VMD Tcl script that draws the C-alpha trace (Angstrom):
set ca {
  {69.87 147.77 140.27}
  {69.93 148.78 143.58}
  {72.13 146.37 145.07}
  {75.01 146.23 142.72}
  {74.51 150.25 143.89}
  {74.63 148.65 147.08}
  {77.77 146.78 145.85}
  {79.63 148.94 144.49}
  {79.24 151.22 147.14}
  {80.60 148.89 150.16}
  {83.50 148.36 147.13}
  {84.22 151.74 147.52}
  {84.26 151.56 151.12}
  {86.42 148.86 151.63}
  {89.04 149.80 148.40}
  {89.41 153.86 150.46}
  {89.36 151.39 153.88}
  {92.59 149.14 151.75}
  {94.00 152.15 151.24}
  {93.92 154.24 154.40}
  {95.59 151.12 156.15}
  {98.05 150.74 153.65}
  {98.78 154.66 154.13}
  {99.47 154.09 157.41}
  {100.87 150.45 157.43}
  {103.91 151.98 155.22}
  {104.30 155.64 156.94}
  {105.62 153.89 159.76}
  {109.70 152.61 160.41}
  {109.09 149.32 157.71}
  {108.01 150.62 154.29}
  {107.43 147.05 152.46}
  {105.31 148.05 149.55}
  {108.50 150.34 148.21}
  {111.93 149.21 147.16}
  {114.91 151.52 148.45}
  {118.31 151.76 146.05}
  {120.94 149.21 146.41}
  {123.53 150.19 148.44}
  {125.79 150.95 146.27}
  {124.46 151.94 143.07}
  {125.66 150.42 139.97}
  {126.08 152.05 136.51}
  {124.44 151.05 133.95}
  {124.79 147.80 131.79}
  {124.44 147.72 128.12}
  {124.51 144.16 125.53}
  {124.60 145.55 121.61}
  {123.26 143.79 119.66}
  {127.29 142.78 117.77}
  {128.19 141.57 121.10}
  {125.25 138.80 120.65}
  {126.32 138.40 117.62}
  {129.53 137.65 118.10}
  {129.48 135.58 120.67}
  {126.74 133.50 118.79}
  {130.11 133.22 115.89}
  {131.34 131.21 119.27}
  {128.81 128.25 119.49}
  {131.11 124.97 118.74}
  {129.31 123.07 115.18}
  {129.69 119.99 117.93}
  {127.46 121.64 120.43}
  {123.31 120.85 120.21}
  {123.41 123.86 123.35}
  {124.85 126.93 123.64}
  {124.93 128.86 126.98}
  {127.23 131.90 126.62}
  {126.37 134.91 130.02}
  {127.63 138.24 128.00}
  {127.49 140.41 131.04}
  {127.15 140.57 134.67}
  {125.89 142.97 136.93}
  {126.27 142.68 141.00}
  {123.60 145.45 142.69}
  {124.88 144.65 145.76}
  {121.39 143.35 146.43}
  {121.42 140.94 143.70}
  {123.25 139.84 140.59}
  {121.77 140.00 137.58}
  {123.82 138.30 134.33}
  {122.50 138.68 130.40}
  {122.81 135.87 128.24}
  {122.49 134.29 125.33}
  {121.37 131.35 124.37}
  {121.28 128.28 121.48}
  {119.91 124.95 121.17}
  {119.88 123.03 118.20}
  {117.79 120.10 118.08}
  {119.29 116.59 119.16}
  {118.95 113.40 119.10}
  {117.68 112.72 122.89}
  {114.97 115.39 124.73}
  {117.07 117.96 127.06}
  {115.89 116.82 130.48}
  {114.17 119.21 132.40}
  {115.83 122.01 135.45}
  {115.69 123.65 138.53}
  {118.03 126.72 140.34}
  {118.19 127.11 144.32}
  {118.99 130.68 143.67}
  {118.12 132.02 139.57}
  {115.03 133.27 138.33}
  {115.35 133.08 134.65}
  {113.32 135.62 131.86}
  {114.11 133.80 128.81}
  {112.63 136.18 125.53}
  {113.11 134.12 121.78}
  {114.52 135.33 119.16}
  {114.33 133.09 116.20}
  {112.87 129.76 116.49}
  {110.28 128.17 119.00}
  {109.38 125.01 120.21}
  {107.35 123.08 123.22}
  {108.04 124.73 126.08}
  {107.73 122.56 129.69}
  {106.94 124.36 132.91}
  {106.11 123.07 136.34}
  {104.95 120.17 137.57}
  {107.63 117.97 139.60}
  {111.39 117.17 139.37}
  {111.98 114.23 139.70}
  {115.16 111.72 139.83}
  {117.26 115.13 140.13}
  {120.27 115.52 140.57}
  {123.17 118.22 142.13}
  {124.80 120.16 138.47}
  {126.92 122.87 139.07}
  {125.87 126.23 136.54}
  {127.44 128.82 138.11}
  {130.11 129.33 135.10}
  {126.49 129.88 133.15}
  {125.45 131.96 136.09}
  {122.55 129.48 136.82}
  {124.25 128.94 140.00}
  {123.70 125.72 142.28}
  {121.09 123.19 140.60}
  {118.82 120.42 140.01}
  {118.67 118.19 137.08}
  {115.79 115.39 136.24}
  {112.76 114.86 134.46}
  {109.33 116.84 134.98}
  {106.73 115.29 135.78}
  {102.62 117.43 135.62}
  {103.87 120.34 134.33}
  {102.38 121.87 131.79}
  {103.29 123.17 127.86}
  {103.26 126.18 126.04}
  {104.14 126.64 122.01}
  {107.32 129.43 121.99}
  {108.36 131.03 119.11}
  {110.33 134.98 118.36}
  {108.84 137.86 120.37}
  {107.17 135.72 123.05}
  {108.58 135.40 127.10}
  {108.68 133.65 130.16}
  {109.39 134.58 133.25}
  {110.81 131.23 135.64}
  {110.72 131.65 139.23}
  {113.79 129.82 141.42}
  {112.61 126.30 142.13}
  {110.48 125.35 139.05}
  {111.01 123.07 136.65}
  {111.77 123.68 133.31}
  {112.56 122.47 129.77}
  {112.12 122.92 126.00}
  {110.32 119.36 124.73}
  {110.69 119.37 121.40}
  {112.22 122.61 119.00}
  {111.07 123.04 115.92}
  {114.84 123.32 114.85}
  {117.64 125.25 116.47}
  {116.09 128.40 118.82}
  {117.57 131.26 120.18}
  {117.04 132.81 122.93}
  {118.06 136.14 125.39}
  {117.49 134.95 129.08}
  {118.26 137.48 131.62}
  {119.43 135.66 135.08}
  {119.11 136.89 138.20}
  {120.77 135.45 141.47}
  {118.68 136.10 144.87}
  {121.77 136.48 147.30}
  {123.23 133.19 149.02}
  {120.94 132.68 152.77}
}
mol new
graphics top color blue
foreach p $ca { graphics top sphere $p radius 0.5 }
foreach p [lrange $ca 0 end-1] q [lrange $ca 1 end] { graphics top cylinder $p $q radius 0.2 }
display resetview
């Protein structure tokens, strides 16, 4: 019990010291812990269910992947695009992608499937996905990735340069994608 109290006290002093160091560090000219608002305050952007449904009605019947950007907002510091995606199981498995400047957030709306991320992208070939707001990307095969089952309501965040793909679909899947594009270097 005495040792536990000693560690707790030491931990409390460490936390207090760390907090004070952060306060001193951030009180100078460089405040790295708090994001500053964009210079050109962009208005809020809304995407309605009706807009999503209307976009899905435009999906050609002869395609297995429909990737439709709905709205883009440019904050000056980065671009955010709201996209609706629908995939229908095809005869060949999806290849994997990595995006050079785009982080993606997927939220599954309907359907389910096995989603593979990480590992190494091999046999990569450059592809320009600018028309889908995914920018310069590379398509290839994943080696050594992790697979997770994703279904309605599930969310995944895919940082730039992380290989990803649906390795298996359990029928048609529809998901909302938020694509966040970093500025060009």
